[in-house]
N, C-alpha and C positions, 0 to 999 in steps of 0.2 A: 798815413800809410808810409812805409819805408820803400824806397826805390834803390836797388843795388844794381849798378852798371858794372859789367865785366868786359874789359878789353884785354888784349894780349899781344905778344910779340909776333904772332903769325898763326898760320894753320897748324893745329896740333899743339898749341901752347898750353891747353888744358882749361880753356874757358868753360866749356860745358861740364867737364869733370868737376871743376871747382863749384860750379853752380849746383850740381847734384849733391855735392858734399855739404853745402850750407843750407840747402832747401829743407823745409819742414812742412808740417801739415797746415801751417798758416801762410805759406808762401806758394807762389807759382812762378815757374820759369817761362819766360817769353823769349822768342827768337825771331829776328827778322828773316833769317834763313828759312825758318819753318813757314813763314807767310809766302815766301817765294816757292817753296816746295809745294804748298797747297795749290797755288796757281798753276804750276807745271803739271801737277797730278790731274787737275781738271782738263788740261789741254792734251796731255799724253798719259792716259791712264794705264798703259801697259808696263810702266816702269816703277820701281820701288824708290821713290824720291826721298823717302825718309831713312834709307839705308846709309849709315854714316861710315861704313867700311871704306877707307881710302882707296883700296883696290877696286871696289865696285864703282865708286864715283869716277875714278880715272879711266878704267878700262871698259866700262859699259857705255856703248854708243847708242844714242837715240837714232833709230833707223831713218826716221823722217827727216832728220837734219844732218846726220853723220857727225854729230858732236857728242862729246862725252857728257855724262850726267853732270860732272863738275863744271864743265864749260857752259852747259845750259843754265845752271844755277847762276853763274857769274853773269852771263848774257842777259837773263831775265831781270836780275837785280839792277844791272846797269841801264837796261832799256827803260825801266820805269823811273829810275833816278835821273836819267837824262831829260825826261819830260818834266819832272818835278823833283828837285833834289831832296825834298823832304817827304816824298811819297810814302816810303816805308815807315818813317818816323811818325807821320800823321796816323797811319793805320794802327801802329803800335800803341799810340796814345789813346786812340778810341777803344781798343781792346782792353787796355789797362783800366781806363775810366769805367767801362762797363763792368768789369770784374770787381772794381772797388765799390761801385754803387749797388749792384744787384747781387753780388756773391760775397760781399763783405771781405774782400781781399785785404790782407794786412801788410804783406810783403811781396813786391814784384821784383823778380830777378831777371835782368836783361843780359843774356849770356853771349851776345855776339856783337858788341859795339865795335864798329869799324870806321865810322866817319865822324869828324868833329861837328859838322853842321847838324847831323842827326842827334848827336848828344846834346848840343846846345838847344835845339828845338824842344826835345823831350824835357830837358831840365827846366827850360823857361816855362813850358806849358804846365809842368807839375811842380812848380817852384814852392808851393805851400806844403809839399811833402818832404820827408827827411830823405835826402839824397846822398848816397855814398858811391864813389867810383873806385873800383879796384882793378889794377892792371897786373896781369900774369906775365912775369918775365920767365922765358924758357929759351935757353940757347939752342935747343934742339928743334924749335918750331920752324916750320918752313916760312921764309919771309913772304910777305904779301905786299909787294911794292905799290900796288894800285890803291891800297888802303892807307889810312892815316894813323897807323898804330903808334908811331913814334910821338906824334903830337898828343895823342890820347894818353900815352904814358906820362908825358910831361905834366899834364893837368890832373892826373889821378890823385885821389886822396891817400891811397895805399898802394904799394907795390909788393907783390908776393913772388918769391922766387920758386919756380917749379923745377923739379929735376926728374930725370928718368930714373926710376928705382930699379926696374927690371925690364929688359927687352926680351920677351918670350920667343921672338923669332930667332934670336941668336943663342938661345938656351939649348944646350945639348945634355940630354939625360943619359947617363951610362948605368948599365946594370951592374950592381955589385955582386961579385961571386961569393 
């Protein structure tokens, strides 16, 4: 099996976008963030935890906690990681192994690599598979100082430069006479 890790310069670097571009019918995209979303959806079912619109994540507050969706995702991730620093990596390995064994998965794409210890754990556990680590460089990405994006960039196999092609929010359409 081939494992493709994708890390990036920060929030909005294009990790998931790139994963979707390289995915095929022989691959599946895995995301630690989606595992966190699943746990939060079970705990707080009245919110759309899978909505990736930045405005929704930042400006929608969970009434029970008065925290934004974005902050809840970060807090849940950190809470589990504090108890066991490879908590999410362990779960991800179990899911990948299940898909490999029972669903004949050929390519696993992990689109949200953020911590060195998680990368090393997954890589060590799946060392018999073909592993490639790609880092997305994007100067427009929002920095994530709590994550280890710079360290991951240094150890990546490939670095891809992503650029903003068109920002639709700033696009003004004028009617031609």
